[in-house]
N, C-alpha and C positions, 0 to 999 in steps of 0.2 A: 117485268118492267119497273123501273125506278119511279117511286111516287114523288111527284113534283111538289115542292113547298114554296112558300112565299119568297124565301131567300134564293130561289132559282131564277127570279125575275128582277131585271134591272129597275131601279127606282131612281128617279131624277127629281131633285128639288132645286129650283132656280128662281131668282128674282125676276119679276116682270115689271119693267118700267111702264109698260102700257096699262097694266092692271094695278100697279102700285101695291103688289103683294107677292108672296112666294107661291109658286105653282108647282105641284107635285104630280108627276106622270109616271106611267109604267109602259113604255113603248112596247108594242107587240102583244100586250095582255088585254088592255082595254082602251077605248077612246076616252078622252076627257081626263079629268084628274081632280085633285083637291087643291084648295088654296087657303091662304091666311097670312097674317102679318108676322107670325112667329115661325121661324124656319124649323126649329126642332119639333114643334107641334104639327106642322104640315108633314114632316117626315113620318112622325108616329101615325098620323091619320092615313097617310099613304100606305104604310106597312099594313095597317088594319084593313084598308080597302083592297089591297092586293090579296090578302088572305081571304077576305069575304068573296072576292071575284072567283078565286080558285075553288072555294067551297061551293059556291053557287053553280059553277060549271060542272063540277063533279055531281052535285045533286040532280042537275038537269040531264046528266049523261052526255054532256058536250065534251069533245076532246080539248085538252089544254094545248095552247100553242107551245112550240118549242121553247126551252129556257133561253133567256137572254143575258143572264148574269154568268160571270166566270167563263165566258166563251173564249176559246182560243182562236187566234187568227193566223193564217199562214203567211200573211204579208204579200200575197199575190192576188191581183184582181184581173179579171178579163174585161176589157173595155172596148166597146164597139163605137167607132167614130167614122165620119165620112172619109172617103179617100182623099178629098181635098184638105181636110184638117190634118190627116195623117201626114200628107206631103209637107204641109206648112210646118208642122211640129218637127219633122225630120230635118228640114232645112234649117230651122231655128237652132235645133240641137247641134247640128254640124257647125253652124256659124259661131256658136258659143263653145265649141270644142268639148261637148259632152254627149253622153248617150241620150237617146230619146226618153228612156226610162228615168234617168236622173233629172232631165228637164221637167218632165211631168210631175215627178215626185216633188221637186222644188216648188213648182207652181201650186201644187195642192197644199204643201206646207204653208205657203204664204197666205193661202185662202182660209185655211182652217186655223 
């Protein structure tokens, strides 16, 4: 089995208007994160914290979560919706002269 390292986990540093500082998180690895006013220092601390979390889990014999960095995606998702919403989307797509897949893709792109 491949030994997972810190660089196998996604690290996100973003500005928080609410907290007035940068917040660093590693989704899927641990809850919470690190914070500070200097973006590069927050990233460095986040990298250290990810490494420490991995070492602690190994020491305690806990399984590491699946890696979240460098993951490839197929571009396909399975989505369960109500029959009424499915019907409404199909009708809207037909009215706009496009496939339901393209309609949903466009709406998601507008949202993200």
